[in-house]
C-alpha positions as CSV (number, residue, x, y, z in Angstrom):
1,M,162.8,-134.5,-107.1
2,Q,166.1,-133.7,-108.9
3,I,169.0,-131.9,-107.1
4,A,171.8,-130.4,-109.1
5,Y,174.8,-131.2,-106.9
6,P,177.8,-128.9,-107.8
7,G,180.6,-131.1,-106.5
8,G,184.1,-129.5,-106.6
9,S,187.3,-129.8,-104.7
10,A,185.7,-128.2,-101.6
11,S,183.2,-131.1,-101.6
12,P,180.2,-129.0,-100.4
13,Q,178.0,-130.9,-98.1
14,I,174.2,-130.9,-98.5
15,T,171.8,-131.9,-95.7
16,I,168.3,-133.0,-96.5
17,R,166.0,-132.7,-93.5
18,M,162.4,-133.9,-93.4
19,N,160.0,-132.8,-90.6
20,F,156.6,-134.6,-90.2
21,H,153.7,-134.6,-87.9
22,P,152.5,-136.3,-85.7
23,A,155.8,-137.1,-84.0
24,D,155.6,-140.7,-82.9
25,P,157.5,-143.9,-83.6
26,I,154.8,-145.4,-85.8
27,M,154.7,-142.3,-88.0
28,Q,158.5,-142.3,-88.2
29,R,158.5,-145.8,-89.7
30,G,155.9,-144.9,-92.4
31,V,157.6,-141.8,-93.9
32,G,161.0,-141.2,-95.3
33,F,163.3,-140.5,-98.2
34,N,166.1,-142.1,-100.2
35,M,168.8,-140.4,-102.3
36,Y,170.2,-141.8,-105.5
37,D,173.1,-140.8,-107.7
38,S,172.9,-140.2,-111.4
39,G,173.4,-143.9,-112.1
40,G,170.4,-144.9,-109.9
41,F,172.5,-146.3,-107.0
42,L,171.3,-145.7,-103.5
43,L,173.5,-143.2,-101.7
44,G,171.6,-143.3,-98.4
45,K,168.3,-142.8,-96.7
46,G,166.9,-140.4,-94.1
47,V,167.5,-141.5,-90.6
48,G,166.1,-140.3,-87.3
49,V,167.6,-137.4,-85.5
50,S,168.2,-138.6,-81.9
51,D,166.9,-135.5,-80.2
52,N,163.7,-135.1,-82.3
53,Q,161.2,-137.8,-83.1
54,D,159.6,-135.9,-86.0
55,T,162.8,-135.3,-88.0
56,I,164.8,-137.5,-90.3
57,Q,167.9,-136.3,-92.2
58,M,170.8,-137.3,-94.4
59,S,174.0,-135.5,-95.3
60,Y,176.0,-136.1,-98.5
61,A,179.3,-134.8,-99.9
62,R,181.4,-135.9,-102.9
63,E,183.8,-134.2,-105.3
64,K,182.0,-135.3,-108.4
65,A,179.2,-133.0,-109.8
66,E,176.1,-134.8,-110.6
67,T,172.3,-134.8,-110.6
68,L,170.9,-136.5,-107.5
69,T,167.4,-137.9,-107.2
70,L,165.5,-137.6,-103.9
71,Q,162.6,-140.1,-103.5
72,V,160.1,-139.2,-100.7
73,Y,157.7,-142.0,-99.5
74,N,154.9,-142.5,-97.1
């Protein structure tokens, strides 16, 4: 999935959140997502939210406008 990130001096933050079911530790190890910049470099990956076993998320902010790629896997 491609995301048009606007950038700018305000450095808008985007948060990608993925909810899945069933909510258990084994399922959490088998699903996820990675985010890449326009050059194909890994910016980060979804990590577990401490208060919710069925949610992983990642936040990102940068001044540069670019097209980000979101890779979802299971």
